[in-house]
C-alpha positions in Angstrom: 5.9 -8.2 -3.2 5.0 -4.6 -2.9 2.3 -3.6 -5.5 0.5 -0.7 -6.9 -3.2 -0.1 -6.7 -4.6 -1.5 -9.9 -7.6 -3.7 -9.3 -10.9 -2.0 -9.1 -14.2 -3.8 -8.9 -17.6 -2.1 -9.1 -20.8 -3.7 -7.9 -23.8 -1.9 -9.5 -27.4 -2.8 -8.6 -29.4 -1.9 -11.8 -32.8 -3.4 -12.6 -33.4 -3.9 -16.4 -36.8 -2.2 -16.3 -35.6 1.1 -14.7 -32.6 2.2 -16.7 -32.7 5.8 -15.5 -32.6 5.2 -11.8 -29.6 6.3 -9.7 -27.8 3.4 -8.2 -25.1 2.8 -5.6 -21.8 1.2 -6.4 -19.3 -0.8 -4.4 -15.6 -0.3 -5.2 -13.4 -3.3 -4.4 -9.6 -3.0 -4.6 -6.7 -5.3 -4.0 -3.0 -5.2 -4.3 -2.7 -6.1 -7.9 0.8 -6.3 -9.5 1.9 -3.6 -11.9 3.8 -5.4 -14.7 7.2 -4.2 -15.8 9.6 -4.8 -18.7 12.5 -7.2 -18.5 14.9 -4.3 -18.4 13.2 -3.0 -15.2 13.1 -6.6 -13.8 16.8 -6.9 -14.5 17.5 -3.6 -12.7 15.6 -4.8 -9.6 17.6 -8.0 -9.4 20.9 -6.3 -10.2 20.4 -3.8 -7.4 21.0 -6.7 -5.1 23.2 -9.1 -7.2 25.6 -6.5 -8.8 25.8 -4.6 -5.6 28.0 -7.3 -4.1 30.8 -6.1 -6.3 31.3 -3.3 -3.8 32.1 -5.6 -0.8 32.6 -9.2 -2.0 36.3 -8.7 -2.9 37.3 -7.5 0.5 35.4 -10.2 2.3 36.7 -13.1 0.2 40.3 -11.8 0.3 40.2 -11.5 4.0 39.1 -15.2 4.1 41.2 -16.7 1.3 44.0 -14.3 0.4 45.0 -12.9 -3.0 43.5 -15.9 -4.8 40.0 -14.5 -4.0 39.3 -13.2 -7.6 39.5 -16.7 -9.0 36.9 -18.1 -6.6 34.6 -15.1 -7.2 34.9 -15.7 -10.9 34.0 -19.4 -10.4 30.9 -18.4 -8.3 29.8 -16.0 -10.9 30.1 -18.6 -13.7 28.3 -21.2 -11.5 25.5 -18.6 -10.9 24.3 -19.3 -14.4 23.4 -22.9 -13.4 21.6 -21.7 -10.3 19.7 -19.1 -12.4 18.6 -21.9 -14.8 17.1 -23.7 -11.8 15.1 -20.6 -11.0 13.9 -20.2 -14.6 12.7 -23.8 -14.7 10.9 -23.2 -11.4 9.2 -20.1 -12.7 8.1 -21.9 -15.8 6.0 -24.2 -13.5 4.7 -21.6 -11.0 4.4 -17.9 -11.5 4.6 -17.5 -7.8 7.4 -20.0 -7.8 9.7 -18.9 -4.9 11.4 -21.3 -2.5 8.4 -21.9 -0.3 6.0 -22.9 -3.1 8.4 -25.2 -4.9 9.7 -26.9 -1.7 6.2 -27.5 -0.5 5.1 -29.1 -3.7 8.2 -31.4 -3.7 8.8 -32.2 -0.1 5.9 -31.0 2.1 5.0 -28.1 4.3 7.6 -28.7 7.1 10.6 -28.5 4.9 9.0 -25.6 3.0 8.8 -23.6 6.3 12.4 -24.5 7.1 13.6 -23.4 3.7 11.8 -20.1 3.6 13.0 -19.4 7.2 16.6 -19.8 5.9 15.8 -17.6 2.9 14.4 -14.9 5.1 17.7 -14.8 6.9 19.3 -14.0 3.6 16.9 -11.3 2.7 16.9 -9.7 6.1 20.7 -9.5 6.0 20.8 -8.2 2.3 19.5 -4.8 3.3 21.9 -4.2 6.3 25.1 -5.4 4.6 24.3 -3.3 1.5 23.4 -0.3 3.5 26.4 -0.5 5.8 28.7 -1.1 2.8 27.3 2.1 1.2 28.0 3.9 4.4 31.5 2.6 4.6 32.2 4.0 1.1 30.7 7.3 1.9 32.5 7.7 5.2 35.8 6.6 3.6 35.5 9.4 1.0 34.5 12.0 3.6 37.5 11.1 5.8 39.8 11.2 2.7 38.6 14.7 1.8 39.0 15.9 5.4 42.5 14.6 5.5 43.4 16.3 2.2 41.9 19.5 3.6 44.0 19.1 6.8 41.0 19.0 9.0 41.5 17.3 12.4 38.1 15.6 12.2 37.5 11.9 11.4 34.1 10.2 11.3 33.9 6.8 13.1 33.4 4.4 10.1 31.2 1.7 11.7 28.9 4.0 13.6 28.5 6.4 10.6 27.9 3.6 8.2 25.2 2.1 10.4 23.4 5.4 10.7 23.4 5.7 6.9 22.1 2.2 6.5 19.2 2.9 8.8 18.3 6.0 6.8 18.3 4.1 3.5 16.1 1.4 5.0 13.6 3.9 6.2 13.5 5.6 2.8 12.9 2.4 0.8 10.4 1.3 3.4 8.2 4.2 2.4 8.8 3.6 -1.4 7.5 0.1 -1.0 4.5 1.3 0.9 3.8 3.3 -2.3 4.3 0.3 -4.5 6.5 -1.7 -6.9 6.2 0.7 -9.8 7.9 3.4 -7.8 10.6 1.0 -6.7 11.3 -0.6 -10.1 11.6 2.9 -11.7 14.2 3.9 -9.2 16.1 0.6 -9.6 16.2 1.2 -13.4 17.7 4.7 -12.9 20.2 3.3 -10.4 21.5 0.7 -12.8 21.8 3.1 -15.7 24.1 5.3 -13.6 25.9 2.2 -12.4 26.6 1.1 -16.0 28.3 4.4 -16.7 30.5 3.9 -13.7 31.3 0.3 -14.5 32.4 1.2 -18.1 34.5 4.1 -16.8 36.2 1.9 -14.2 36.9 -1.1 -16.5 38.4 1.2 -19.2 40.4 3.2 -16.8 41.8 0.1 -15.0 42.6 -1.4 -18.4 44.6 1.7 -19.3 46.4 1.6 -16.0 47.4 -2.1 -16.5 48.6 -1.3 -20.1 50.7 1.7 -18.8 52.2 0.2 -15.6 51.9 -3.5 -16.3 50.5 -6.0 -13.8 50.5 -9.7 -12.9 47.5 -11.9 -12.4 46.8 -12.8 -8.8 48.5 -15.9 -7.4 46.4 -19.1 -7.2 47.7 -20.1 -3.8 45.0 -20.1 -1.1 46.0 -18.4 2.1 43.2 -18.7 4.7 42.9 -16.1 7.3 42.8 -16.8 11.1 38.9 -16.8 11.2 38.1 -18.4 7.9 38.4 -22.1 8.8 36.1 -22.0 11.8 35.8 -25.4 13.5 38.1 -26.9 10.8 41.2 -24.9 11.7 42.9 -28.0 13.1 42.3 -30.0 10.0 45.5 -30.1 7.8 43.6 -30.8 4.6 41.7 -27.6 4.9 44.8 -25.5 4.4 45.9 -27.1 1.1 44.8 -26.6 -2.5 43.0 -29.9 -2.4 39.3 -30.6 -2.8 38.5 -29.5 0.8 40.5 -26.3 0.5 39.0 -25.4 -2.8 35.5 -26.1 -1.5 36.1 -23.9 1.6 37.3 -21.0 -0.5 34.3 -21.5 -2.9 32.0 -21.4 0.1 33.5 -18.1 1.3 32.7 -16.7 -2.1 29.2 -18.0 -2.5 27.5 -14.8 -1.3 28.7 -13.2 -4.6 25.6 -14.5 -6.2 23.2 -13.5 -3.5 20.1 -12.1 -5.1 19.1 -15.1 -7.3 15.9 -15.6 -5.4 14.8 -12.1 -6.4 14.4 -13.5 -9.9 11.6 -15.8 -8.7 9.9 -12.9 -6.9 10.2 -10.4 -9.7 8.8 -13.1 -12.1 5.3 -12.2 -10.9 5.7 -8.6 -12.2 7.4 -9.4 -15.6 5.1 -8.4 -18.5 4.0 -10.6 -21.3 5.4 -12.7 -23.0 6.5 -13.8 -19.5 8.8 -16.7 -20.2 10.7 -15.0 -23.0 11.2 -11.9 -20.9 12.3 -14.0 -17.9 15.0 -15.6 -20.0 16.1 -12.2 -21.2 16.2 -11.0 -17.6 18.4 -14.0 -16.6 20.8 -13.4 -19.4 21.1 -9.6 -18.7 21.9 -10.1 -15.0 24.3 -12.9 -15.7 26.4 -10.9 -18.1 26.3 -7.7 -16.1 27.2 -9.3 -12.7 29.9 -11.5 -14.2 31.7 -8.6 -15.8 31.3 -6.1 -13.0 31.9 -8.3 -10.0 34.7 -10.5 -11.4 36.7 -7.7 -13.1 36.5 -5.4 -10.1 38.0 -8.2 -7.8 40.8 -8.9 -10.3 41.6 -5.2 -10.8 41.8 -4.6 -7.1 44.4 -7.2 -6.5 46.4 -6.3 -9.6 46.4 -2.5 -9.1 46.1 -1.6 -5.4 49.4 -2.2 -3.5 49.3 -5.1 -1.0 50.5 -2.8 1.8 47.3 -0.8 1.9 44.6 -2.9 0.0 43.2 -4.7 3.0 44.4 -2.6 5.9 43.0 0.7 4.4 40.5 -0.3 1.7 39.1 -3.7 2.8 35.6 -2.3 3.2 36.1 0.3 0.4 37.7 -1.7 -2.3 36.4 0.1 -5.4 37.0 3.4 -3.8 40.6 2.4 -3.2 40.9 1.1 -6.8 39.9 4.6 -8.0 42.8 6.1 -6.0 45.5 3.9 -7.7 44.6 4.2 -11.4 46.8 6.4 -13.6 46.0 10.1 -13.8 46.4 13.3 -11.7 45.2 13.4 -8.1 42.2 15.6 -8.9 41.0 13.1 -11.6 41.3 10.2 -9.2 39.5 12.0 -6.5 36.7 12.8 -9.0 36.6 9.1 -10.0 36.4 8.0 -6.4 33.6 10.5 -5.7 31.7 9.1 -8.7 32.3 5.6 -7.5 31.0 6.5 -4.0 28.0 8.2 -5.5 27.1 5.2 -7.6 27.8 2.9 -4.6 25.5 5.1 -2.5 22.7 4.4 -5.1 23.2 0.8 -5.9 23.8 -0.4 -2.4 20.9 1.6 -1.1 18.9 0.1 -4.0 19.9 -3.4 -2.7 18.2 -2.3 0.6 15.1 -1.7 -1.5 15.4 -5.1 -3.3 15.7 -6.8 0.0 12.5 -5.3 1.2 10.7 -6.2 -2.0 12.0 -9.8 -1.9 11.2 -10.3 1.8 7.7 -8.9 1.3 7.1 -11.2 -1.6 8.2 -14.3 0.3 6.2 -13.5 3.4 3.2 -12.7 1.3 3.4 -16.1 -0.4 3.6 -18.0 3.0 0.7 -15.8 4.3 -1.4 -16.8 1.3 -0.9 -20.4 2.4 -2.0 -19.7 6.0 1.5 -20.0 7.5 1.7 -16.4 8.6 -1.1 -14.7 10.5 -3.9 -13.6 8.1 -3.8 -10.1 9.6 -0.6 -9.3 7.7 -2.2 -9.7 4.3 -4.7 -6.8 4.4 -3.7 -4.3 1.7 -3.2 -0.7 2.3 -6.5 1.2 1.9 -4.9 3.9 -0.4 -1.9 2.2 -2.1 -3.1 -1.5 -2.2 0.3 -2.8 -0.9 0.9 -5.4 1.8 2.1 -2.6 4.2 2.0 -4.7 7.4 4.5 -7.1 5.9 6.7 -4.3 4.6 6.6 -2.8 8.1 7.8 -6.1 9.7 10.6 -6.5 7.2 11.9 -2.9 7.7 11.9 -3.3 11.5 13.9 -6.6 11.3 16.4 -4.9 9.0 16.9 -1.9 11.3 17.2 -4.2 14.3 20.0 -6.2 12.4 21.9 -3.0 11.7 21.7 -1.9 15.3 22.9 -5.3 16.6 25.8 -5.6 14.1 26.9 -2.0 15.0 28.0 -1.6 11.3 30.6 -4.4 11.4 31.0 -5.7 7.8 32.8 -8.8 8.8 30.0 -9.9 11.1 27.4 -9.2 8.5 29.3 -10.9 5.8 30.0 -14.0 7.8 26.3 -14.4 8.6 25.0 -13.5 5.2 26.1 -16.7 3.3 24.0 -19.1 5.5 20.6 -18.2 4.0 22.0 -17.8 0.5 23.4 -21.3 0.1 20.7 -23.2 2.0 17.8 -21.6 0.1 19.6 -22.6 -3.1 20.0 -26.2 -1.8 16.3 -26.6 -1.0 15.2 -25.0 -4.2 17.4 -27.1 -6.5 16.5 -30.4 -4.7 12.8 -29.6 -5.0 13.1 -28.8 -8.8 15.0 -32.1 -9.2 12.3 -34.0 -7.4 9.5 -32.4 -9.4 11.2 -33.5 -12.7 9.9 -37.0 -11.9 6.3 -35.7 -11.4 5.0 -35.3 -15.0 1.8 -33.5 -13.9 3.9 -30.4 -13.2 4.1 -28.8 -16.7 7.0 -26.6 -17.5 7.6 -24.5 -20.6 11.4 -24.6 -20.1 13.9 -27.1 -18.6 17.4 -26.7 -17.4 19.9 -28.1 -19.9 21.9 -31.3 -19.7 19.1 -33.9 -19.8 20.4 -37.4 -20.7 17.8 -39.9 -21.7 20.0 -43.0 -21.8 20.9 -42.7 -18.1 17.3 -43.6 -17.0 16.0 -47.1 -17.6 12.4 -46.0 -18.2 13.3 -43.7 -21.0 12.7 -40.5 -19.0 15.4 -37.8 -19.1 18.0 -37.9 -16.4 18.4 -34.2 -15.3 22.2 -34.2 -15.1 22.5 -30.5 -15.0 20.1 -30.3 -12.0 21.9 -33.1 -10.2 25.4 -31.6 -10.6 24.1 -28.2 -9.5 22.6 -29.7 -6.4 25.7 -31.7 -5.6 27.9 -28.5 -5.7 25.4 -26.5 -3.6 24.9 -29.2 -1.0 28.7 -29.8 -0.5 29.2 -26.0 -0.2 26.4 -25.6 2.3 27.8 -28.5 4.5 31.3 -27.2 4.5 30.1 -23.7 5.4 28.4 -25.1 8.5 31.9 -25.9 9.8 33.9 -22.9 8.6 31.4 -20.0 9.2 30.8 -20.1 12.9 29.0 -16.8 13.1 26.8 -17.8 10.2 26.0 -21.2 11.6 25.1 -20.0 15.0 23.1 -16.9 14.0 21.5 -18.6 10.9 20.4 -21.7 12.7 19.0 -19.6 15.5 17.1 -17.2 13.2 15.8 -20.1 11.1 14.6 -22.0 14.1 12.9 -19.0 15.6 11.0 -18.1 12.4 10.1 -21.7 11.9 8.4 -21.7 15.3 6.5 -18.5 14.3 5.3 -20.1 11.1 4.1 -23.2 13.0 2.2 -21.2 15.6 0.7 -19.0 12.9 -0.5 -22.0 11.1 -2.1 -23.4 14.2 -3.9 -20.1 14.9 -5.1 -19.8 11.3 -6.2 -23.4 11.2 -5.6 -26.0 8.5 -7.5 -24.8 5.4 -7.7 -26.7 2.1 -7.4 -24.0 -0.5 -9.1 -24.6 -3.9 -6.3 -23.1 -5.9 -3.4 -24.0 -3.7 -3.5 -20.7 -1.9 -5.9 -18.5 0.0 -8.1 -16.0 -1.9 -6.8 -12.5 -2.5 -7.8 -9.8 0.1 -10.0 -7.0 -1.1 -10.9 -3.5 0.2 -14.6 -2.4 -0.2 -16.0 1.1 -0.6 -19.5 2.3 -1.4 -19.7 5.1 -4.0 -22.3 7.0 -6.0 -23.1 6.2 -9.7 -21.4 9.3 -11.1 -18.1 7.9 -9.8 -18.5 4.9 -12.1 -16.2 6.6 -14.5 -13.1 5.3 -16.3 -10.8 8.1 -15.1 -12.1 7.9 -11.5 -11.5 4.2 -11.5 -8.0 4.6 -12.8 -8.7 3.3 -16.4 -6.5 5.7 -18.5 -5.7 3.5 -21.5 -7.1 4.7 -24.8 -8.3 1.2 -25.7 -10.4 -0.8 -23.1 -11.9 -4.3 -23.4 -14.5 -5.9 -21.1 -14.5 -9.6 -20.6 -17.4 -11.4 -18.8 -16.6 -14.1 -16.3 -18.6 -16.4 -14.1 -17.0 -19.7 -13.2 -13.5 -19.9 -11.8 -13.1 -23.4 -13.2 -14.1 -22.3 -16.7 -11.9 -19.4 -17.8 -10.9 -20.7 -21.3 -12.0 -17.5 -23.0 -9.9 -15.5 -20.6 -6.8 -17.6 -21.3 -7.4 -17.3 -25.0 -7.9 -13.6 -24.9 -4.8 -13.1 -22.8 -2.7 -15.1 -25.3 -3.5 -12.5 -28.0 -1.2 -10.0 -26.2 -2.8 -6.8 -27.3 -2.2 -3.5 -25.5 -5.8 -2.8 -24.4 -6.7 -2.3 -20.8 -8.6 -5.4 -19.6 -11.7 -5.1 -17.5 -13.2 -8.4 -16.1 -16.9 -8.4 -15.1 -19.1 -10.8 -13.3 -22.8 -10.3 -12.6 -24.5 -11.2 -9.3 -28.1 -12.1 -10.3 -30.8 -10.8 -8.0 -34.5 -11.0 -8.5 -36.8 -7.9 -8.6 -35.4 -4.4 -8.2 -31.8 -5.2 -7.2 -30.3 -3.1 -4.4 -27.0 -3.3 -2.5 -28.6 -1.9 0.6 -28.6 -4.5 3.2 -27.2 -7.2 0.9 -23.9 -9.0 1.2 -21.3 -6.6 -0.2 -18.9 -9.3 -1.4 -19.8 -13.0 -1.6 -17.3 -15.8 -1.0 -17.9 -17.0 -4.6 -17.0 -13.6 -6.0 -13.8 -13.5 -3.9 -12.8 -16.9 -5.2 -13.6 -15.9 -8.7 -11.6 -12.7 -8.6 -8.7 -14.4 -6.9 -8.6 -16.9 -9.8 -8.8 -14.1 -12.4 -6.0 -12.2 -10.7 -3.8 -15.3 -10.7 -4.5 -16.1 -14.4 -3.8 -12.6 -15.5 -0.6 -12.6 -13.4 0.5 -15.8 -15.1 0.1 -14.1 -18.5 1.8 -10.8 -17.3 -1.3 -8.7 -17.9 -3.0 -6.2 -15.6 -6.8 -6.5 -15.0 -9.6 -4.4 -13.5 -12.3 -6.8 -12.1 -15.9 -5.6 -11.9 -19.0 -7.0 -10.1 -22.4 -5.9 -11.3 -25.6 -6.6 -9.3 -28.6 -6.9 -11.6 -31.7 -9.0 -12.5 -30.4 -9.2 -16.1 -26.9 -10.5 -16.8 -26.6 -9.3 -20.4 -28.1 -5.9 -19.6 -25.6 -5.4 -16.7 -22.6 -6.2 -19.0 -23.9 -3.8 -21.7 -24.5 -1.1 -19.1 -21.0 -1.3 -17.6 -19.5 -1.4 -21.1 -21.4 1.8 -21.9 -20.4 3.7 -18.8 -16.8 2.8 -19.1 -16.6 3.4 -22.8 -15.1 0.1 -23.8 -14.1 -0.7 -27.3 -14.9 -4.5 -27.2 -16.9 -6.9 -25.1 -15.8 -10.6 -24.8 -18.2 -13.3 -23.5 -17.7 -17.0 -23.0 -20.1 -19.5 -24.6 -23.4 -19.7 -22.6 -24.6 -23.0 -21.3 -28.2 -21.9 -21.9 -28.1 -20.0 -25.2 -26.3 -20.4 -28.5 -23.9 -17.7 -29.5 -26.3 -16.0 -31.9 -28.9 -15.5 -29.2 -26.2 -14.1 -26.9 -25.2 -11.5 -29.5 -28.8 -10.6 -30.3 -29.6 -10.1 -26.6 -26.6 -7.9 -26.1 -27.4 -5.9 -29.2 -30.9 -5.3 -28.0 -29.7 -3.9 -24.6 -27.0 -1.9 -26.2 -29.5 -0.2 -28.5 -31.4 1.1 -25.4 -28.3 2.5 -23.9 -25.9 3.8 -26.5 -26.0 6.9 -28.8 -26.7 6.2 -32.4 -23.1 7.1 -33.3 -21.5 4.8 -30.7 -20.7 1.2 -31.6 -19.0 -1.6 -29.8 -17.4 -4.9 -31.0 -18.7 -8.0 -29.3 -17.1 -11.5 -29.3 -18.3 -14.9 -28.1 -15.1 -16.7 -27.4 -14.2 -20.3 -26.4 -11.4 -22.8 -27.0 -12.9 -23.7 -30.4 -14.8 -20.7 -31.6 -14.5 -16.9 -32.0 -17.7 -15.3 -33.2 -17.6 -11.5 -33.7 -20.1 -8.8 -34.4 -20.4 -5.0 -34.3 -23.4 -3.5 -32.6 
């Protein structure tokens, strides 16, 4: 995931006996996540998921005929079950994307295969969305040129591809800057999209009330290229189980974007699970109404003679031209539709970059991608090398497809459905491993089906069965998707295998490699809250030492206050401590900070870690608290001193540093006790 620069660590050598000496400082930064509300999280996912409303109707009708809206509706309803799978996964692992879950359940090899298929989905999300936006824009321009009697017509595919490349380059730069920039833009895009959706639904409803209309027929009429290698199978052309499954498979990409929920879960603010469930509900209701209704309205309102021939790649734009009202009003509506499509489809390009970056970052943390990719940007703290790679792959895909929506749409569904299959199977397997705690479980759990008394996850099992059957049937009906998807997946799998060999097999203490940090030496006067990016009016400092004993950190984070959190650890050095010639950042400190970042991420809280180099631990904590103007200091229970001695020691040092008018609250916190004092 792209991230904003938020972590700042300061290592300050300061001997207790020489308080007034000038000291050096070491600033350590990493790509820490900036946490966002569930509304913003919903907007990021919907920029991908809801954007399919602009092109899914034309793609599915080309494959299945006028019955397409029914299968799109079925997929959107089924998407709630798939979303429930992702919520359960996220309740086990904050960084719970496909790779992590499949690896925990079925091992590293299948995890690399599953994430390779998922990357095929993400890489295609950007190009198909960008090209679709270009098709809408070019269609409007050509319509206006025709009304103005200009003899000029823009080539649709070439012009759409050029626009898609421009959108990719723009959002590449936004993701170099960080997720906060990107989520803010996604929120604004979805606000405007909501206005358009309400206008279109109401206007289409009025049109049907005035003119009358019939629901689309349920008869499946497969196109010449929609049966693939099954074109000679008679059962495939009937409304039997196979025919229904084929049509459902052609519609499955309507719920592309679900994996974005697992990626954005890392950025959702506290309370994380509650906000994750809210996010899932918002995107379900929104995408169900928009995507399903648009597909029904298009078949019911646009005449058959022009719907696919003229507006197949511009379905909502065509719908705007056939509602009731004067021509100028319909042109204005179409212009607004294209403007919104320009925003939401371009936003889907951004979401694809965000999701791809998150997936590759996760596999890089596990040593499956070359470690070189994980170094954060020196200024913005983002994983810019991974963002660069994703953007290059997307631009290459646009160039190779030449802006052909059918080619992109055929290939798109491969990664969508197979990533869902691997994910659901893995969550199903993990149900039987009780050590994996989950705060929420997918519904339909029947206890009497299992002889040992353990719940039988019927909901998970049924969801997996539908997904697996759809994935298998798509292998035979989508030739372009099968050939290109298998080739891409195999190629990326080889890259992962080679990267893993180069990096070497490393047993990671926390199931992943430590975070990467940038280091910078600064002067003492720069140890200032504003210069370190600490702008909140209330700041709290929490002392940490042992990555395996962070009970007080967990307990503090559970309080869910709005204070800016600063975590400090002290590197003990004898004599007059100095950073000159010393190791700037120890391996133990890197592991400690990595664990702190992960814990705070689990709770949906931002943190600013600090390292102080001193010959007196309590003095160093008091000194940093004084310099940064914190309101409260939290310490864990010492193994050497009882809490009263800890508080007295801190009070003594604070008295030598602070003004007579300046007080600070101090807490000694553990799982059982919470002792407070004001000094």
